C-alpha positions in Angstrom: 211.7 119.9 6.0 211.1 116.3 6.9 210.2 115.4 3.3 213.4 117.1 2.1 215.7 115.4 4.6 214.0 112.0 4.4 212.8 111.7 0.7 212.4 107.9 1.0 209.5 108.4 3.5 207.5 110.7 1.2 204.2 109.3 -0.1 204.2 108.4 -3.8 201.6 110.5 -5.6 198.7 108.7 -7.3 199.7 110.0 -10.7 203.1 108.2 -10.3 201.5 104.9 -9.6 201.5 103.8 -13.3 202.7 100.4 -14.3 203.5 98.6 -17.5 201.9 95.4 -16.3 198.9 94.9 -14.0 200.9 92.3 -12.0 203.3 95.1 -10.9 200.4 97.2 -9.6 199.1 94.2 -7.6 202.5 93.5 -6.2 203.0 97.1 -5.3 199.7 97.2 -3.5 200.5 94.1 -1.5 203.8 95.7 -0.4 202.0 98.9 0.7 199.5 96.8 2.7 202.3 94.9 4.4 203.7 98.2 5.7 200.2 99.5 6.8 199.6 102.0 3.9 196.2 100.7 2.9 195.0 104.0 1.4 198.0 104.2 -0.8 197.4 100.6 -1.9 193.8 101.4 -2.7 194.9 104.4 -4.8 197.4 102.3 -6.7 194.8 99.6 -7.5 192.2 102.2 -8.4 194.7 103.9 -10.8 195.4 100.5 -12.4 191.7 99.8 -13.0 191.1 103.2 -14.4 194.3 103.2 -16.5 193.5 103.6 -20.2 196.0 100.9 -21.0 194.1 98.2 -19.1 190.6 99.7 -19.5 189.5 97.3 -22.2 191.7 94.4 -21.2 190.4 91.6 -19.0 192.8 89.0 -17.4 192.8 86.9 -14.3 195.3 89.5 -12.8 192.7 92.3 -13.4 190.2 90.1 -11.5 192.6 89.7 -8.6 193.2 93.5 -8.6 189.5 94.1 -8.5 188.9 91.7 -5.7 191.7 93.3 -3.6 190.4 96.7 -4.6 186.9 96.0 -3.2 188.3 94.4 -0.1 190.3 97.5 0.7 187.2 99.7 -0.1 185.2 97.6 2.5 188.0 98.0 5.1 188.4 101.7 4.5 184.6 102.3 3.8 185.2 104.0 0.5 181.9 103.4 -1.3 182.4 106.0 -4.1 185.7 104.4 -5.1 184.1 100.9 -5.0 181.2 102.1 -7.2 183.6 103.6 -9.8 185.7 100.5 -9.8 182.6 98.2 -10.3 181.2 100.2 -13.2 184.6 100.2 -14.9 185.1 96.5 -14.3 181.6 95.8 -15.7 182.7 97.5 -18.9 185.8 95.3 -19.0 183.9 92.0 -18.4 180.9 92.8 -20.6 182.3 91.0 -23.6 185.3 89.1 -22.3 184.1 87.1 -19.1 180.9 88.2 -17.5 181.2 85.4 -15.0 184.2 87.2 -13.5 181.9 90.1 -12.6 179.6 87.7 -10.8 182.5 86.3 -8.8 183.8 89.8 -7.9 180.3 91.0 -6.9 179.7 88.0 -4.6 183.1 88.6 -2.9 182.4 92.2 -2.5 179.0 91.5 -0.9 180.3 88.8 1.3 183.1 91.1 2.6 180.6 93.8 3.5 178.3 91.4 5.2 181.2 90.0 7.3 182.0 93.5 8.5 178.4 94.0 9.6 178.4 90.7 11.4 181.5 91.7 13.3 179.9 95.1 14.1 176.6 93.4 15.3 178.6 91.5 17.9 179.7 94.9 19.4 176.3 96.4 19.4 173.1 94.7 20.7 170.5 97.4 20.1 170.1 97.7 16.4 167.1 100.0 16.7 169.3 103.0 17.7 170.9 103.1 14.2 169.3 105.9 12.2 168.2 106.0 8.6 170.9 104.5 6.4 170.1 106.7 3.4 170.1 110.0 5.3 173.1 112.2 6.0 173.9 113.3 9.6 171.2 115.5 11.2 172.1 119.2 11.9 171.7 118.6 15.7 174.2 115.7 15.5 176.8 117.9 13.7 176.3 120.7 16.3 176.6 118.2 19.2 179.9 117.0 17.7 181.1 120.5 17.3 180.6 121.4 21.0 182.0 118.2 22.4 185.7 118.1 23.3 186.1 114.5 22.2 184.0 111.5 21.4 183.4 108.9 24.1 184.3 105.3 23.4 180.7 104.4 23.1 180.1 107.2 20.6 183.0 106.0 18.5 181.8 102.4 18.5 178.2 103.6 17.5 179.6 105.7 14.7 181.7 102.8 13.4 178.7 100.4 13.6 176.5 102.9 11.7 179.2 103.3 9.0 179.5 99.6 8.5 175.7 99.2 8.3 175.4 102.1 5.9 178.3 100.7 3.7 176.5 97.3 3.4 173.3 99.0 2.5 175.1 101.1 -0.2 176.7 97.9 -1.3 173.4 96.3 -2.0 172.2 99.3 -3.9 175.3 99.5 -6.0 175.3 95.8 -6.9 171.6 96.0 -7.8 172.3 99.0 -10.1 175.3 97.3 -11.7 173.5 94.0 -12.4 170.0 95.2 -13.2 170.1 94.8 -17.0 172.4 91.9 -17.8 170.7 88.6 -18.5 173.7 86.5 -17.5 173.8 88.1 -14.1 170.1 88.0 -13.4 170.4 85.2 -10.9 173.0 87.2 -8.9 170.8 90.2 -9.1 167.9 88.4 -7.5 170.2 86.7 -5.0 171.5 90.1 -3.9 167.9 91.4 -3.6 167.1 88.5 -1.3 170.2 89.2 0.8 169.0 92.8 1.1 165.6 91.6 2.2 167.2 89.4 4.9 169.3 92.4 6.0 166.2 94.5 6.5 164.4 91.7 8.3 167.2 90.8 10.6 167.9 94.4 11.6 164.3 95.7 11.6 164.8 98.3 8.8 161.3 99.1 7.5 162.3 102.4 5.8 165.1 100.9 3.9 163.0 98.0 2.9 160.4 100.2 1.4 163.0 102.1 -0.6 164.5 98.7 -1.7 161.0 97.6 -3.0 160.7 100.9 -4.9 164.1 100.3 -6.5 163.3 96.8 -7.6 159.9 97.9 -9.0 161.5 100.8 -10.9 164.2 98.5 -12.4 161.6 96.1 -13.6 159.4 98.8 -15.1 162.5 100.3 -16.9 163.0 96.9 -18.5 159.4 96.8 -19.6 159.6 100.2 -21.3 161.9 98.9 -24.0 160.4 95.5 -24.6 160.1 96.1 -28.4 163.8 96.1 -29.1 165.9 94.1 -26.5 169.6 93.4 -27.1 170.8 89.8 -26.6 172.7 90.6 -23.4 169.8 92.6 -21.8 167.1 91.1 -19.5 163.9 90.3 -21.4 161.0 91.1 -19.0 158.7 88.7 -21.1 161.1 85.7 -20.7 159.7 82.8 -18.7 162.9 82.5 -16.7 163.0 86.2 -15.9 159.3 86.2 -14.8 159.9 83.1 -12.6 162.9 84.6 -10.9 161.1 87.9 -10.4 158.1 86.0 -9.0 160.3 84.2 -6.5 161.9 87.5 -5.4 158.5 89.2 -5.0 157.2 86.3 -2.9 160.2 86.7 -0.6 159.5 90.5 -0.6 155.9 89.7 0.4 157.0 87.5 3.2 159.4 90.2 4.6 156.8 92.9 4.2 154.4 91.0 6.5 157.1 90.3 9.0 158.0 94.0 9.2 154.3 95.0 9.4 154.4 97.0 6.1 150.9 96.0 5.1 150.5 98.7 2.4 153.7 97.6 0.7 152.7 94.0 1.1 149.4 94.6 -0.7 151.2 96.4 -3.5 153.6 93.5 -3.8 150.7 91.0 -3.9 149.3 93.0 -6.8 152.6 92.7 -8.6 152.7 89.0 -7.9 149.3 88.5 -9.4 150.4 90.3 -12.6 153.4 88.1 -12.9 151.4 84.9 -12.2 149.1 85.9 -15.1 152.1 85.7 -17.5 153.6 82.4 -16.3 152.4 79.4 -14.4 154.1 79.7 -10.9 155.5 76.9 -8.8 152.9 75.3 -6.4 154.7 76.4 -3.3 154.8 80.0 -4.5 151.0 80.1 -5.2 150.3 78.6 -1.8 152.6 81.2 -0.2 150.8 83.9 -2.1 147.4 82.8 -0.8 148.7 82.5 2.7 150.3 86.0 2.9 147.4 87.5 1.0 145.1 86.1 3.7 147.3 87.7 6.4 147.1 91.1 4.7 143.3 90.9 4.7 143.2 89.7 8.3 145.3 92.7 9.3 143.0 95.1 7.5 140.0 93.3 9.2 138.6 92.3 5.9 137.4 88.9 7.1 135.5 88.1 3.9 138.6 88.1 1.6 140.7 86.5 4.4 138.3 83.6 4.4 138.3 83.5 0.6 142.2 83.4 0.7 142.0 80.5 3.2 139.5 78.6 1.0 141.6 79.1 -2.2 144.8 78.0 -0.4 143.0 74.9 1.0 141.6 73.9 -2.5 144.9 74.5 -4.2 147.1 72.6 -1.7 144.6 69.7 -1.7 144.7 69.5 -5.5 148.4 70.2 -6.0 150.1 68.5 -3.1 149.6 64.7 -3.3 151.7 63.9 -0.3 150.2 66.3 2.1 149.9 65.0 5.6 146.6 64.7 7.5 147.7 67.2 10.1 148.5 69.8 7.5 145.2 69.3 5.6 143.3 69.5 8.9 145.0 72.7 9.9 144.3 74.4 6.5 140.7 73.2 6.6 140.2 74.4 10.2 141.6 77.8 9.4 139.4 78.1 6.3 136.2 77.2 8.2 137.0 79.5 11.2 137.8 82.3 8.8 134.5 81.8 7.1 132.7 81.8 10.5 134.4 85.1 11.4 132.9 86.9 8.3 130.0 89.1 9.6 126.5 88.5 8.5 125.1 91.1 6.1 121.6 92.1 5.5 120.3 91.8 2.0 119.9 95.6 1.7 123.5 96.1 2.7 124.7 93.6 0.2 122.8 95.2 -2.7 124.0 98.6 -1.6 127.6 97.5 -1.5 127.3 96.0 -5.0 125.8 99.2 -6.5 128.0 101.4 -8.7 128.3 105.0 -7.6 129.8 108.1 -9.1 132.9 107.6 -7.0 134.0 104.8 -9.5 137.0 102.8 -8.3 136.8 104.3 -4.8 133.4 102.7 -4.1 133.3 99.6 -1.9 132.2 97.5 -4.7 135.1 98.5 -7.0 137.5 97.9 -4.1 136.0 94.5 -3.6 136.3 93.7 -7.3 140.0 94.7 -7.2 140.5 92.4 -4.2 138.7 89.6 -6.1 141.0 90.1 -9.1 143.9 89.1 -6.9 142.3 85.6 -6.7 141.7 85.5 -10.5 137.9 85.6 -10.1 135.5 88.0 -11.7 132.7 88.0 -9.1 133.0 89.3 -5.6 132.6 86.3 -3.1 130.1 86.4 -0.3 129.9 84.6 3.1 127.2 82.4 1.7 129.2 81.4 -1.4 132.2 80.5 0.7 130.2 78.4 3.1 128.4 76.7 0.2 131.8 75.9 -1.4 133.0 74.4 1.8 130.0 72.1 1.9 129.8 71.3 -1.8 133.5 70.5 -2.2 133.4 68.3 0.9 136.1 70.4 2.5 134.4 70.6 5.9 135.1 67.0 6.7 138.9 67.7 6.8 138.5 70.3 9.6 139.0 69.5 13.3 136.0 68.2 15.2 135.3 71.3 17.4 135.5 73.5 14.3 133.0 71.3 12.4 130.5 71.5 15.4 130.9 75.2 15.6 130.2 75.5 11.9 127.0 73.4 12.2 125.9 75.4 15.2 126.4 78.9 13.8 125.4 78.2 10.2 122.1 76.6 11.1 118.9 78.4 10.1 117.5 78.3 13.7 119.5 80.2 16.3 118.7 79.0 19.8 119.0 81.3 22.8 121.5 78.9 24.3 123.9 79.6 21.4 126.7 80.9 23.6 126.3 78.1 26.1 126.4 75.5 23.3 129.4 77.1 21.6 131.5 77.7 24.7 133.0 74.2 25.1 134.1 74.1 21.5 135.6 77.6 21.7 137.4 76.7 24.9 138.8 73.6 23.3 140.2 75.6 20.4 141.5 78.4 22.7 143.6 75.9 24.6 145.9 75.7 21.6 146.9 72.1 22.3 146.6 71.2 18.6 148.2 73.1 15.7 150.6 75.0 18.1 147.9 77.7 18.8 147.5 78.7 15.2 143.7 78.8 15.5 143.7 81.0 18.6 143.6 84.4 16.7 140.1 83.4 15.4 138.6 83.2 18.9 137.8 86.8 19.5 136.1 87.5 16.0 134.3 84.2 16.4 132.9 85.3 19.8 131.8 88.5 18.3 129.9 86.7 15.5 128.2 84.4 18.1 127.4 87.4 20.3 125.8 89.4 17.5 123.7 86.5 16.4 122.5 86.1 20.0 121.8 89.8 20.3 119.7 89.7 17.1 117.7 86.7 18.4 117.2 88.3 21.8 116.0 91.6 20.3 113.4 89.7 18.3 112.2 87.5 21.1 112.4 89.8 24.2 111.6 93.4 24.8 113.7 93.5 27.9 115.6 91.2 30.2 117.7 91.4 33.4 121.5 91.8 33.2 121.9 88.6 35.2 119.9 86.6 32.6 121.8 88.3 29.8 125.1 87.3 31.4 124.0 83.7 31.6 122.8 83.8 28.0 126.1 85.5 26.8 128.4 83.4 28.9 131.3 83.4 26.4 132.4 87.0 27.2 132.5 89.1 30.5 129.8 91.8 30.8 132.4 94.7 30.5 133.3 93.4 27.0 129.7 92.7 26.2 128.9 96.4 26.9 131.3 97.5 24.2 130.0 94.9 21.8 126.4 96.0 22.5 127.3 99.5 21.6 128.9 98.3 18.4 125.8 96.3 17.6 123.6 99.3 18.1 125.8 101.4 15.9 126.8 99.0 13.1 124.0 96.3 13.0 121.0 98.5 13.6 119.9 96.8 16.8 118.0 99.1 19.2 119.3 98.4 22.7 119.6 100.3 25.9 121.1 99.3 29.3 119.2 100.5 32.4 121.8 100.3 35.2 119.4 101.5 37.9 117.0 98.6 37.2 119.8 96.3 36.1 117.9 95.6 32.9 118.5 95.6 29.2 115.8 97.1 27.0 115.4 96.1 23.3 113.6 98.4 20.9 113.2 102.3 20.8 111.3 103.7 23.8 107.9 105.4 23.3 107.9 104.5 19.7 106.2 101.7 17.8 108.7 98.9 17.2 108.4 98.4 13.5 110.5 95.3 13.5 107.9 93.5 15.7 105.1 94.6 13.4 106.9 93.8 10.1 105.6 90.2 9.8 101.9 91.0 10.5 101.9 93.8 8.1 103.4 91.6 5.4 100.7 89.0 6.0 97.9 91.6 5.8 99.3 93.0 2.5 99.4 89.6 1.0 95.8 88.9 2.0 94.6 92.2 0.6 96.4 91.5 -2.7 94.7 88.1 -3.0 91.3 89.7 -2.4 91.8 92.3 -5.0 92.8 89.7 -7.6 89.5 87.8 -6.8 87.4 91.0 -7.0 88.8 92.6 -10.1 91.3 90.3 -11.8 91.2 92.2 -15.2 91.9 95.5 -13.7 94.7 94.0 -11.6 96.2 92.3 -14.7 96.0 95.6 -16.6 97.8 97.5 -13.8 100.5 94.8 -13.5 101.0 94.9 -17.3 101.4 98.7 -17.2 103.7 98.5 -14.3 105.8 95.8 -16.2 106.0 97.9 -19.3 106.9 101.0 -17.3 109.5 99.0 -15.4 110.9 97.6 -18.6 111.2 101.1 -20.1 112.8 102.4 -16.9 115.2 99.5 -16.9 116.2 100.1 -20.6 116.6 103.8 -19.9 118.5 103.2 -16.7 120.8 100.6 -18.5 121.5 103.1 -21.3 122.1 105.9 -18.9 124.4 103.8 -16.6 126.2 102.4 -19.7 126.8 105.9 -20.9 128.0 107.0 -17.4 130.3 103.9 -17.2 131.7 104.6 -20.6 132.3 108.3 -19.8 133.8 107.3 -16.5 136.1 104.8 -18.2 137.1 107.4 -20.8 137.8 109.9 -18.1 139.8 107.4 -16.2 141.8 106.4 -19.3 142.3 110.1 -20.1 143.5 110.9 -16.6 145.6 107.8 -16.6 147.3 108.7 -19.9 147.8 112.3 -18.7 149.3 111.1 -15.5 151.6 108.7 -17.3 152.7 111.4 -19.7 153.3 113.8 -16.8 155.2 111.1 -14.9 157.2 110.2 -18.0 158.1 113.8 -18.6 159.0 114.2 -14.9 161.1 111.0 -15.1 162.9 112.2 -18.2 163.5 115.6 -16.7 164.7 114.1 -13.5 166.9 111.7 -15.4 168.3 114.5 -17.5 169.0 116.6 -14.4 170.6 113.7 -12.7 172.8 112.9 -15.7 173.7 116.5 -16.0 174.6 116.7 -12.4 176.6 113.5 -12.5 178.4 114.8 -15.6 179.2 118.0 -13.8 180.4 116.2 -10.8 182.5 113.9 -12.9 184.0 116.9 -14.8 184.7 118.7 -11.6 186.3 115.6 -10.1 188.3 115.0 -13.2 189.5 118.6 -13.3 190.3 118.5 -9.6 192.3 115.2 -10.0 194.1 116.6 -13.0 195.0 119.8 -11.1 196.2 117.8 -8.1 198.2 115.5 -10.4 199.8 118.5 -12.1 200.7 120.0 -8.7 202.0 116.8 -7.4 204.1 116.4 -10.6 205.5 119.8 -10.2 206.3 119.3 -6.6 207.9 115.9 -7.4 210.1 117.4 -10.1 211.1 120.3 -7.9 211.9 118.0 -5.0 213.8 115.7 -7.4 215.8 118.6 -8.7 216.6 119.9 -5.3 217.6 116.4 -4.1 219.8 116.0 -7.2 221.6 119.3 -6.5 221.9 118.5 -2.8 223.4 115.1 -3.6 225.8 116.6 -6.1 226.8 119.3 -3.6 227.3 116.6 -0.9 229.7 114.7 -3.2 231.6 117.9 -4.2 231.8 118.9 -0.5 233.1 115.5 0.5 235.7 115.6 -2.3 236.8 119.1 -1.3 237.1 118.1 2.3 239.2 115.1 1.4 241.4 117.1 -1.0 241.8 120.1 1.2 242.1 118.5 4.6 245.2 120.7 5.5 243.9 123.9 4.1 241.7 126.5 5.7 239.3 127.3 2.9 236.0 129.0 3.7 232.6 129.1 2.0 230.1 131.8 3.1 232.3 132.6 6.1 232.5 129.0 7.3 235.5 126.7 7.2 235.4 123.8 4.7 236.0 121.2 7.3 233.1 122.5 9.6 230.4 122.3 6.9 227.9 119.5 7.4 225.0 118.1 5.3 222.4 120.4 6.9 224.4 123.4 5.8 224.0 122.5 2.1 220.5 124.0 2.0 221.9 127.5 2.9 225.0 127.4 0.7 225.0 128.8 -2.8 225.8 126.3 -5.5 227.9 128.8 -7.4 230.1 129.2 -4.3 230.7 125.5 -4.1 231.4 125.3 -7.9 233.9 128.2 -7.7 235.6 126.5 -4.7 235.8 123.3 -6.6 237.3 125.0 -9.7 239.9 126.8 -7.6 240.7 123.5 -5.8 241.1 121.7 -9.2 243.4 124.5 -10.6 245.5 124.4 -7.5 245.9 120.6 -7.5 246.8 120.8 -11.2 249.5 123.4 -10.7 251.0 121.4 -7.8 251.0 118.2 -9.8 252.8 119.9 -12.7 255.5 121.3 -10.4 255.9 117.9 -8.7 256.3 116.1 -12.1 258.9 118.6 -13.4 261.0 118.1 -10.3 260.6 114.3 -10.6 261.8 114.3 -14.3 264.9 116.4 -13.4 265.8 114.0 -10.6 265.4 111.0 -12.8 267.6 112.5 -15.5 270.4 113.2 -13.0 270.2 109.6 -11.7 270.3 108.0 -15.1 273.4 110.0 -16.2 275.2 109.0 -12.9 274.3 105.4 -13.4 275.7 105.3 -17.0 278.9 107.0 -16.0 279.4 104.5 -13.2 278.6 101.3 -15.2 281.0 102.0 -18.1 284.0 100.4 -16.1 282.3 97.1 -15.4 280.6 96.4 -18.8 283.8 95.0 -20.6 284.7 92.6 -17.8 281.1 91.3 -17.7 281.1 90.6 -21.5 284.3 88.6 -21.4 283.0 86.4 -18.5 279.7 85.8 -20.2 281.5 84.5 -23.4 283.7 82.0 -21.4 280.6 80.7 -19.5 278.6 80.2 -22.8 281.4 78.1 -24.4 281.7 75.7 -21.5 277.9 75.2 -21.4 277.8 74.3 -25.2 280.5 71.7 -24.9 278.8 70.0 -22.0 275.5 69.9 -23.9 277.0 68.3 -27.0 278.6 65.5 -25.0 275.4 64.7 -23.2 273.4 64.6 -26.4 275.9 62.2 -28.2 275.7 59.7 -25.3 271.9 59.7 -25.3 271.7 59.1 -29.1 274.2 56.2 -29.0 272.3 54.4 -26.3 269.0 54.8 -28.2 270.6 53.3 -31.4 271.8 50.2 -29.5 268.4 49.6 -28.1 266.7 49.7 -31.5 269.2 47.2 -33.0 268.5 44.7 -30.3 264.7 45.0 -30.9 265.2 44.5 -34.6 267.2 41.3 -34.1 264.5 39.9 -31.7 261.6 40.5 -34.2 263.4 39.2 -37.4 262.2 35.5 -37.0 258.6 36.6 -37.3 258.9 38.6 -40.4 258.0 35.8 -42.9 254.8 34.7 -41.0 253.6 38.3 -40.8 254.1 38.8 -44.5 252.1 35.7 -45.4 249.2 36.6 -43.1 249.1 40.1 -44.6 249.1 38.8 -48.2 246.2 36.4 -47.4 244.1 39.1 -45.7 244.7 41.6 -48.4 243.8 39.1 -51.2 240.3 38.7 -49.6 239.6 42.4 -49.1 241.0 43.4 -52.5 237.9 42.0 -54.3 235.5 43.9 -51.9 237.6 47.0 -52.4 237.4 46.7 -56.2 233.6 46.2 -56.1 233.2 49.2 -53.8 235.3 51.3 -56.1 233.2 50.2 -59.1 230.0 51.0 -57.3 231.2 54.4 -56.2 232.4 55.2 -59.7 228.9 54.3 -61.1 227.1 56.3 -58.4 229.3 59.3 -58.9 228.9 59.1 -62.7 225.1 59.0 -62.3 225.2 61.9 -59.9 227.3 63.9 -62.4 224.9 63.1 -65.2 221.9 64.1 -63.1 223.6 67.2 -62.0 224.3 68.2 -65.6 220.6 67.5 -66.5 219.4 69.6 -63.5 221.7 72.5 -64.3 220.5 72.4 -67.9 216.8 72.5 -66.7 217.6 75.4 -64.4 219.4 77.3 -67.2 216.3 76.8 -69.4 214.0 77.9 -66.6 216.2 80.9 -65.9 216.3 81.8 -69.6 212.5 81.6 -69.7 212.1 83.7 -66.6 214.5 86.3 -68.0 212.5 86.4 -71.2 209.3 86.9 -69.2 210.9 89.5 -67.0 212.2 91.3 -70.1 208.7 91.2 -71.7 207.1 92.4 -68.4 209.6 95.2 -68.2 208.9 96.2 -71.8 205.1 96.2 -71.0 205.7 98.2 -67.9 208.0 100.6 -69.8 205.3 101.1 -72.4 202.6 101.6 -69.8 204.9 104.1 -67.9 205.5 106.0 -71.2 201.8 106.0 -71.9 200.9 107.4 -68.4 203.8 109.9 -68.8 202.4 111.1 -72.1 198.9 111.3 -70.6 200.2 113.2 -67.6 202.1 115.6 -69.9 199.0 116.2 -72.0 196.9 116.8 -68.8 199.6 119.1 -67.5 199.7 121.1 -70.8 195.8 121.2 -70.7 195.8 122.5 -67.2 198.5 125.1 -68.1 196.5 126.2 -71.1 193.3 126.5 -68.9 195.3 128.4 -66.3 196.7 130.7 -68.9 193.2 131.3 -70.3 191.9 131.9 -66.7 194.7 134.5 -66.1 194.0 136.1 -69.5 190.3 136.3 -68.6 191.2 137.8 -65.2 193.4 140.4 -66.8 190.7 141.3 -69.3 188.2 141.6 -66.4 190.6 143.7 -64.5 191.2 146.0 -67.4 187.5 146.3 -68.1 186.8 147.1 -64.5 189.6 149.7 -64.5 188.1 151.3 -67.6 184.6 151.3 -66.1 186.0 152.8 -62.9 187.8 155.4 -64.9 184.7 156.2 -66.8 182.7 156.6 -63.6 185.3 158.9 -62.2 185.3 161.0 -65.3 181.5 161.2 -65.3 181.5 162.1 -61.7 184.2 164.8 -62.3 182.2 166.3 -65.2 179.0 166.2 -63.1 180.8 168.0 -60.3 182.1 170.6 -62.7 178.6 171.2 -64.1 177.2 171.5 -60.6 180.0 174.0 -59.7 179.3 176.0 -62.8 175.6 176.0 -62.1 176.3 177.1 -58.5 178.5 180.0 -59.7 175.8 181.1 -62.2 173.2 181.1 -59.5 175.5 183.1 -57.2 176.1 185.6 -59.9 172.3 185.8 -60.6 
């Protein structure tokens, strides 16, 4: 009812928001925004962008429409509408102006980020915001259903979450839109870095992992079609592309370490190594790579590769950065030396065991170590000794801080004194203070103490069989005894040191009880064996030489057989790995294709359903609009008729549907039949016409009577009036003639006086005129002669030109006549050929019809013959049946 009574306030349907020019759509949207109808403005702009008339047309106005469209999407949080608009606008700008898409995307991203900044001012605890990619949990929906109304805090939390989710969706949509265009590659990586900062600033590790997967997937999709790449598409093998991707991956590596996503950080480091193998990276990127790779290995407690990363970083920075300060170089050198000291000592047997290939292949410690070493572009696995040797040989130790150098000399010496802890404690305390380098060396203190402690334990176990706890505390003064107990347990479990703590006697016992300590007997047994071997060589050298030769031959054969066997196993293992890898890639490719097909099919179904729904809604809205327009037109027409009837019939007592005409108001029009109003109007018109006819007849009769009375009355006065008019006219003419004669006589006298006054000057004027005319007559005659000559020449030229034109026209007429004759002959020839072809076709058609008639007659005769034969056969069968019946 409200829409019917106040049609101006009804909302204009989306299907009606069509415009001849995009400027009109933008103007209409601004008007709707001014009155607070932002959703209607967004619908209008979206319809303009999707309109088929503007779909392939890019102008600056379209860009303004798109910017305003995305701003409204941000305000209303309409991500689906923004996504559709961006995809459509990308199609518009693909060939016309791709830079416009860059500008629009940056404005869109900036608007979403500003909304999140405003939301963050209202909410301090960002950890309460749930997963931005997940829908509402079932318990949340149930909680909302049983609550009477949301509290103010809940409403604020929901708004903040929606803003955060919209920004996260904005990053994803922008990355998807820009992922394959080479001219928008810089904006793509810029958006990725913005998304990284968003995850870091708001502590969003889950979203960050999904973002890394998306970037990795986009890059792999580009690499799949590297054989045929269009000009506008990103080339994954381009140097610029690899450089930009490398910078983005380094930023990704940095954020991964800050969010404690160490598994993702290691994967990112692997990708960075693959990229660096294709292009030479910038020095600061390689240094950053080594630094964060070292942090990854430190977090995984892989001190060996952490030290190797520190060494590589130190060597690279020293060689690449010429203006490095002394403090920076000292810090890098100190970190590399301390990291090397933190690497545990390994026994030779452990080293060989770790370097031995097993049937587990890539899962063995050696294969893992080789994979780690590949990240540093080296083929051999580094060891503690090789790192220490490099520090010494490259003269890198001299750049370290003084306490660090003294610790290195103390720990790396071949002789380990029992006062190792006491000697190292001052240096450790000086480093632990953190006065220099802002405490960046403090994390190395605990692992360093463990290394010193284990070296001391090993020395004590070789020298002492037991010692008191007090003496042990004095010897191991760098750690309290409660921590030393835990470390002794680790030493017994990991380093093979036999140790027991006797709390009743307050003593520490080294070696296994009631067993022979083989470690203490190792050196004497080795010496006895060497003496016996020397004696055997002196007693029977030939026999000893023969045995050694046999052993060498047997060993050589065993080595060859073992090498062949291991080579075969390695080859089989590689083939199996390749086969499984290919099978896995094929399965993954099939799964990806199937998932892509299902996704596209689902998207197509959703688009079809959405298009059908929009079309149905548009059709319904169009029908409703037409119906409302028709009803409004009828209502307005009835209102005008009613107003006119009320004005014309003010004194009458006409009724419509039992109600007086003067009592009917606008609201009653909805309940009054239109036919009743029309009948009332017709009757009113007929009545007014009859009244007007009667009134005019009466008026004509009255005028006739008045005119006759006036003529009869004026007949007596007309003669007197005519005589008086004649007398008055004669007197007027006489006065006029006298006045004219007097004026003409006065004028004549005035002219005579003027003539007499000018007569003395007549002669002088005539002489001056004759003299002047004599001088100008010659010029006049020359001008006349020149004009006659010019006109004569013009006449002659005109005659010549007309003669030429007549000749040209005659020639053209001849050519036209010849052309027409040729065309007529050609037309006659074509007509004759056409006639012959027509006659030939008629003859062929006649032959075809004749052949069809003959075929039809022949078929009829054959059919008749078959029927006759069938009839005869039937008669014979009937006769035979009768004969058999008679028999």
